[in-house]
C-alpha positions as CSV (number, residue, x, y, z in Angstrom):
1,M,41.8,33.1,97.9
2,M,40.0,33.9,94.9
3,R,39.6,37.0,93.4
4,T,36.1,38.4,93.2
5,R,36.1,40.8,90.2
6,P,35.9,38.9,87.1
7,L,38.4,39.0,84.2
8,K,36.4,40.3,81.2
9,V,36.4,38.6,78.0
10,A,35.2,39.9,74.7
11,L,34.5,37.2,71.9
12,L,34.8,37.9,68.2
13,G,32.6,35.2,65.9
14,C,29.8,33.4,67.5
15,G,30.0,30.6,64.8
16,V,30.1,26.6,65.3
17,V,33.5,27.3,67.6
18,G,32.5,30.9,68.9
19,S,28.9,29.7,70.0
20,E,30.2,26.4,71.4
21,V,32.6,28.7,73.9
22,A,29.9,30.9,74.9
23,R,28.2,27.9,76.2
24,I,30.8,26.6,77.7
25,M,32.2,30.0,79.6
26,T,28.3,29.6,80.6
27,T,27.8,26.6,81.8
28,H,31.3,25.7,83.1
29,A,31.9,29.4,84.9
30,D,32.3,27.8,88.2
31,D,34.8,25.5,87.2
32,L,36.7,27.8,85.1
33,A,37.0,30.5,88.1
34,A,38.1,27.5,90.5
35,R,40.8,26.8,87.7
36,I,41.8,30.5,87.1
37,G,41.8,31.6,90.5
38,A,38.5,34.2,89.7
39,P,35.5,34.3,88.0
40,V,35.6,35.3,83.8
41,E,32.5,37.2,82.7
42,L,31.6,37.3,79.1
43,A,31.6,41.0,78.6
44,G,30.4,41.0,74.5
45,I,30.0,39.1,71.6
46,A,30.9,40.5,68.1
47,V,29.0,39.2,64.9
48,R,28.6,40.2,61.5
49,R,24.8,38.9,61.4
50,P,23.3,39.5,64.8
51,D,20.1,37.1,63.0
52,R,22.2,34.2,62.9
53,V,23.3,33.9,66.8
54,R,23.0,30.8,67.7
55,E,20.3,29.4,70.6
56,G,21.5,30.0,73.9
57,V,24.0,33.1,73.5
58,P,22.6,35.6,75.7
59,A,20.9,38.6,73.3
60,E,22.3,41.6,75.6
61,L,25.7,40.6,74.7
62,V,25.5,40.9,70.8
63,T,27.0,43.7,68.8
64,T,27.8,44.2,65.4
65,D,30.8,47.0,66.6
66,A,33.7,44.7,67.3
67,T,36.2,47.8,66.8
68,A,34.2,49.0,69.8
69,L,34.2,46.2,71.4
70,V,37.8,45.4,71.5
71,K,38.8,49.2,72.6
72,R,36.6,48.9,75.7
73,G,39.0,50.0,78.6
74,D,38.0,47.3,80.7
75,I,38.3,44.4,78.6
76,D,41.1,41.6,79.9
77,V,41.0,38.7,76.7
78,V,39.8,38.8,73.4
79,I,39.2,35.4,72.0
80,E,39.1,35.5,68.5
81,V,37.3,32.9,66.2
82,I,36.2,35.0,63.2
83,G,38.9,33.9,61.0
84,G,40.5,35.5,58.0
85,I,42.7,38.3,57.4
86,E,41.2,40.9,58.2
87,P,39.0,42.2,59.9
88,A,41.0,39.9,62.3
89,R,44.4,41.3,62.2
90,T,43.1,45.2,63.0
91,L,41.3,43.9,65.5
92,I,44.1,41.8,67.5
93,T,46.3,44.4,67.2
94,T,43.3,46.8,68.4
95,A,42.8,45.1,71.3
96,F,46.6,44.5,72.3
97,E,47.1,48.6,72.2
98,H,44.0,48.7,74.9
99,G,45.8,46.3,76.9
100,A,43.7,42.9,76.2
101,S,45.5,39.6,75.5
102,V,44.1,37.8,72.9
103,V,43.3,33.9,72.3
104,S,42.8,32.9,68.5
105,A,42.0,30.0,66.3
106,N,43.2,32.0,63.4
107,K,45.6,29.6,61.4
108,A,45.6,31.6,58.1
109,L,46.5,34.8,59.8
110,V,49.2,33.4,62.4
111,A,50.9,31.7,59.4
112,A,51.0,34.7,57.5
113,D,51.5,37.4,60.4
114,G,52.8,35.8,63.1
115,A,55.9,37.8,63.7
116,A,54.0,41.1,63.7
117,L,51.6,40.1,65.8
118,H,54.0,38.8,68.2
119,A,55.7,41.8,68.1
120,A,52.2,44.2,68.7
121,A,51.9,41.6,72.1
122,E,55.0,41.9,73.3
123,A,55.2,45.6,72.8
124,N,51.9,46.0,74.8
125,G,52.9,43.4,77.5
126,A,50.1,40.9,76.5
127,D,49.5,37.7,75.6
128,L,49.0,35.8,72.0
129,Y,47.9,32.1,72.2
130,Y,46.7,30.0,69.4
131,E,46.5,26.6,70.5
132,A,43.4,26.0,68.2
133,A,44.7,27.5,65.5
134,V,46.6,23.9,64.6
135,A,44.9,20.8,65.2
136,G,41.2,21.3,67.3
137,A,41.8,19.3,70.7
138,I,45.0,18.1,69.8
139,P,47.8,20.0,72.0
140,L,50.7,20.8,69.9
141,V,51.4,24.3,70.3
142,R,51.8,24.2,74.1
143,P,53.8,20.9,73.9
144,L,56.3,22.9,71.4
145,R,56.6,25.8,73.4
146,E,56.5,24.6,76.5
147,S,57.2,20.5,77.5
148,L,60.0,20.2,74.6
149,A,61.1,23.7,75.1
150,G,64.6,22.2,76.3
151,D,64.9,19.7,73.5
152,K,65.7,19.7,70.2
153,V,62.9,18.9,67.4
154,N,63.8,17.5,64.1
155,R,61.0,16.4,62.4
156,V,57.1,16.9,62.7
157,L,55.3,14.8,60.5
158,G,51.4,14.5,60.3
159,I,47.7,14.4,59.3
160,V,46.3,18.0,60.1
161,N,43.1,18.1,58.2
162,G,40.3,15.8,58.6
163,T,38.5,16.8,55.6
164,T,41.4,15.5,53.2
165,N,42.2,12.6,55.6
166,F,38.0,11.6,55.6
167,I,38.3,11.7,51.4
168,L,41.6,9.7,51.2
169,D,40.3,7.2,53.8
170,K,37.0,6.6,51.9
171,M,38.8,6.3,48.7
172,D,41.2,3.5,50.2
173,S,38.2,2.0,51.7
174,T,35.7,1.5,49.4
175,G,37.7,2.1,46.3
176,A,35.9,5.2,45.2
177,G,37.2,7.9,43.0
178,Y,38.2,11.6,44.0
179,S,35.1,13.3,43.6
180,E,33.0,10.4,44.9
181,A,34.4,11.0,48.0
182,L,34.2,14.2,48.4
183,D,30.3,14.3,47.9
184,E,29.9,11.9,50.8
185,A,32.6,14.2,53.0
186,T,30.6,17.1,51.7
187,A,27.1,15.3,52.7
188,L,28.5,14.6,56.4
189,G,29.5,17.9,57.0
190,Y,33.0,17.4,57.1
191,A,33.9,19.3,54.1
192,E,32.6,23.3,53.4
193,A,30.7,24.1,50.3
194,D,33.8,25.5,48.9
195,P,36.3,23.0,49.7
196,T,39.3,24.6,48.2
197,A,41.1,25.3,51.3
198,D,41.2,21.8,52.6
199,V,41.4,19.8,49.2
200,E,44.4,22.1,48.0
201,G,46.6,21.7,50.9
202,F,46.3,25.6,52.0
203,D,44.6,24.8,55.4
204,A,47.4,22.5,55.7
205,A,49.7,24.7,54.8
206,A,49.3,27.4,57.3
207,K,49.2,24.8,60.2
208,A,53.1,23.4,58.8
209,A,53.9,26.5,58.7
210,I,53.1,27.4,62.4
211,L,54.4,24.0,63.7
212,A,57.4,24.6,61.9
213,G,58.4,28.3,63.2
214,I,58.1,26.6,66.7
215,A,59.5,23.6,66.7
216,F,62.7,25.2,65.2
217,H,62.8,28.5,66.6
218,T,62.6,30.5,63.2
219,R,60.3,32.3,61.2
220,V,58.0,30.3,58.8
221,T,55.1,31.6,56.9
222,I,52.8,29.7,54.9
223,D,54.7,30.9,51.7
224,D,57.6,29.4,52.7
225,V,55.4,26.1,52.3
226,H,55.8,23.8,49.2
227,R,51.5,23.0,48.7
228,E,50.1,20.5,46.6
229,G,46.6,19.0,47.1
230,L,45.1,15.8,46.9
231,T,42.8,17.0,44.1
232,E,44.8,14.8,41.6
233,V,45.1,11.6,43.5
234,T,43.3,8.8,41.7
235,A,41.8,5.1,42.3
236,A,44.8,3.7,40.8
237,D,47.2,5.6,43.0
238,I,45.1,4.5,45.6
239,A,45.4,0.8,44.1
240,S,49.1,1.0,43.2
241,A,49.6,2.0,46.9
242,Q,47.5,-1.1,48.1
243,R,50.1,-3.3,46.1
244,M,52.8,-2.0,48.0
245,G,51.6,-2.6,51.0
246,C,51.2,1.3,51.5
247,T,48.0,3.9,52.1
248,V,48.0,7.6,50.9
249,K,47.7,10.1,53.2
250,L,47.8,14.2,52.6
251,L,51.0,14.9,54.9
252,A,52.6,18.0,56.6
253,I,56.1,17.6,57.2
254,C,58.4,19.9,58.8
255,E,62.3,18.9,59.3
256,R,65.4,20.3,59.9
257,A,68.4,19.3,57.7
258,A,70.6,17.2,58.8
259,D,73.4,19.5,59.0
260,G,71.1,21.7,61.1
261,A,71.9,24.4,58.6
262,S,68.3,25.0,57.4
263,V,64.5,23.6,57.5
264,T,61.8,22.6,54.8
265,A,58.2,22.3,55.4
266,R,55.6,20.7,52.7
267,V,52.1,19.4,52.2
268,H,51.7,16.6,49.8
269,P,49.8,13.5,49.2
270,A,52.4,10.9,50.2
271,M,52.0,6.5,50.4
272,I,53.1,5.7,53.5
273,P,53.7,1.8,55.0
274,L,50.6,0.4,56.8
275,T,53.1,-0.7,59.4
276,H,53.4,3.3,60.4
277,P,51.0,4.7,62.9
278,L,49.6,7.6,60.7
279,A,48.4,4.7,58.5
280,S,45.1,3.8,60.8
281,V,44.4,6.9,61.4
282,R,40.9,6.7,59.7
283,E,37.9,9.2,59.1
284,A,38.1,12.6,59.7
285,Y,41.2,12.3,62.6
286,N,44.5,14.1,63.2
287,A,47.8,12.8,64.1
288,V,51.3,14.5,64.4
289,F,54.8,12.9,65.1
290,I,57.1,15.1,66.6
291,E,60.8,13.4,66.9
292,A,63.3,15.2,69.1
293,D,66.7,14.4,70.5
294,A,66.0,13.4,73.9
295,A,62.2,12.5,73.7
296,G,62.6,10.2,70.7
297,Q,59.0,9.6,68.6
298,L,55.8,11.3,70.6
299,M,52.4,10.8,68.5
300,F,49.3,13.5,69.4
301,Y,45.9,12.0,68.2
302,G,42.5,12.9,68.0
303,P,39.8,15.2,66.6
304,G,41.6,17.9,64.7
305,A,38.2,20.1,63.8
306,G,35.1,21.1,65.0
307,G,33.1,22.9,67.5
308,S,33.3,21.4,70.8
309,P,37.1,19.9,70.1
310,T,38.3,23.5,68.8
311,A,36.3,25.3,71.8
312,S,38.4,22.9,74.3
313,A,41.5,24.3,73.1
314,V,40.4,28.0,72.8
315,L,39.3,27.3,76.5
316,G,42.6,25.8,77.8
317,D,44.5,29.0,76.3
318,L,42.0,31.1,78.2
319,V,42.7,29.6,81.5
320,A,46.3,30.2,80.6
321,V,46.2,33.5,79.8
322,C,43.5,34.3,82.9
323,R,46.4,32.7,85.1
324,N,48.9,35.1,83.4
325,K,47.0,38.1,84.0
326,L,46.2,37.4,87.5
327,S,50.0,37.0,88.1
328,G,51.1,39.8,86.4
329,T,53.1,38.1,84.0
330,T,52.9,37.1,80.1
331,G,53.3,33.9,78.5
332,P,55.7,32.5,75.9
333,G,56.1,34.4,73.0
334,E,57.8,34.2,69.4
335,S,61.2,32.5,69.4
336,A,63.1,32.5,66.4
337,Y,66.4,32.9,67.1
338,T,67.8,30.2,65.0
339,R,66.9,32.3,62.1
340,L,67.3,29.1,59.6
341,P,66.5,29.3,56.3
342,V,63.6,27.6,54.6
343,S,65.3,25.5,51.7
344,P,63.0,25.0,48.5
345,M,61.4,21.9,47.7
346,G,64.0,21.2,45.1
347,A,66.4,20.2,47.9
348,V,63.9,18.0,49.9
349,I,65.2,14.3,49.6
350,T,62.8,11.5,49.8
351,R,61.5,8.5,47.8
352,Y,59.2,8.3,44.7
353,H,56.5,6.3,43.2
354,I,56.2,7.0,39.7
355,S,53.8,5.5,36.7
356,L,54.7,5.8,33.3
357,D,52.7,4.9,30.6
358,V,55.1,3.1,27.8
359,A,55.0,1.7,24.5
360,D,55.3,-2.0,24.6
361,K,58.2,-3.4,23.2
362,P,61.9,-4.1,23.5
363,G,64.4,-1.5,24.9
364,V,61.9,0.5,26.4
365,L,62.8,-0.7,30.7
366,A,66.7,0.2,29.5
367,Q,65.9,3.5,28.1
368,V,63.9,4.7,30.8
369,A,66.5,3.2,33.3
370,T,69.4,4.9,31.7
371,I,67.2,8.4,31.7
372,F,67.2,7.7,35.8
373,A,70.6,6.9,36.1
374,E,72.0,10.2,33.8
375,H,70.1,12.3,36.6
376,G,71.0,10.2,40.0
377,V,68.3,9.1,41.1
378,S,68.5,5.0,41.9
379,I,65.6,2.8,41.1
380,D,64.5,0.5,44.1
381,T,62.0,-1.4,42.2
382,V,60.3,-1.9,39.0
383,R,57.0,-3.5,38.1
384,Q,56.3,-3.6,34.5
385,Q,53.0,-4.8,32.3
386,G,52.1,-4.7,28.5
387,K,49.2,-5.4,26.6
388,D,48.4,-4.6,22.7
389,G,51.3,-2.3,22.3
390,E,51.3,-0.6,25.7
391,A,52.7,-1.0,28.7
392,S,52.8,0.7,32.0
393,L,56.2,1.0,34.1
394,V,55.8,1.2,37.7
395,I,59.2,2.7,39.8
396,V,60.1,3.2,42.8
397,T,63.2,4.8,43.7
398,H,65.9,5.0,46.3
399,R,65.5,8.6,48.1
400,A,67.1,11.1,46.1
401,A,66.9,15.1,45.6
402,D,62.9,16.4,44.2
403,A,64.8,18.5,41.9
404,A,66.8,15.4,40.5
405,L,63.5,13.8,40.3
406,S,62.2,16.7,38.8
407,S,64.9,16.9,36.2
408,T,64.1,12.8,35.4
409,V,60.8,13.3,34.7
410,V,61.5,16.1,32.0
411,A,63.8,14.0,30.0
412,L,61.5,11.2,30.6
413,R,58.9,13.4,28.4
414,E,61.2,13.6,25.8
415,L,61.3,9.6,24.8
416,D,59.3,8.6,21.7
417,T,58.7,5.5,23.6
418,V,56.8,7.1,26.8
419,R,53.4,7.9,26.3
420,G,52.8,9.5,29.6
421,V,53.8,10.0,33.1
422,A,50.6,8.8,35.1
423,S,51.3,9.7,38.1
424,I,54.7,10.5,40.5
425,M,53.7,10.3,43.9
426,R,56.4,10.8,47.2
427,V,56.7,7.7,49.9
428,E,57.5,8.9,53.5
429,G,57.6,7.3,56.6
430,E,60.1,4.6,55.7
């Protein structure tokens, strides 16, 4: 039997995502009520600039006083889609203190302060759900927290930023340089006016921190994630990848160490073979591989951003939280019982693609090979080209520690015959 008294929802933010959440809550009200077991009522919408509220949003619900809205004693659920650290953090904790559960799309805040937010939710008997913080409509948080709760996850590998995937895809398919591809992404609305969060890897690093924490049942913050953007990726790097039968993607990689004693989390460009499923992820789509002991390899694919996809994830969380409210329970909170340390990037083992500019004369290759051997980095393949006294060496290594490769590069720069290191890129997915 359906409860007639509605559950009241406060919405913080009414931009692209927030306005879509409000629209769906209004147009699909009957369906949502049937799925939850009670009506849901949008009780207030907090915005900074009321003149920018989108068409179709009820004007009588709009307020600029977000604090007063979350302090109302009759609010059951607060949906936070304003982003950033403050005032979002204060508003969320205030909502908990006044009896409301929270659904958030705020990856930056969860990645930076997730432990404190979970503690505040638990202290007040409330829920904190954030499926929309990781990859838009793609379900990742719930499968990791619930579906795979009885399994041991060893690796999470994926493309979690649509803007960077669009840029790299265009560089690969058209031969464009980074700046040209970024301009196209901006013109089509895939990139913000200030694309720094995307192209420098901050967005992906926040998502990697969240995924690693849930997957490995340990605390991982954005400060623990090694981060490299794609601004230094060149058309020459893309061409080198193509000659190897690879493409370049900006990957988020979270791994449990082989001995199970630590984890790593990193975001950086990498070459992956065209035979790998992630190589076929085009345009602004996202895809994530999860590798677990019992389940094996699972792949999740879909649109990772945008108003409608993100709103879909928000509303999925809203249904779950409202059901919990009706039953007087809460869903999964933070699971950090393993307390595994996060190893530095220097401990990561992977393959490398290195391009060197060298003098075109006898003995250079032998000198370079000696440096690699002295630092414990084994060479898999070498391609050499030379003309008019100058040459290039393209070297692909076997698996080696990042620290060993770094010391190798330092030593190479000291050789008189090495004019410069043109590029270094990791090779993944093999």
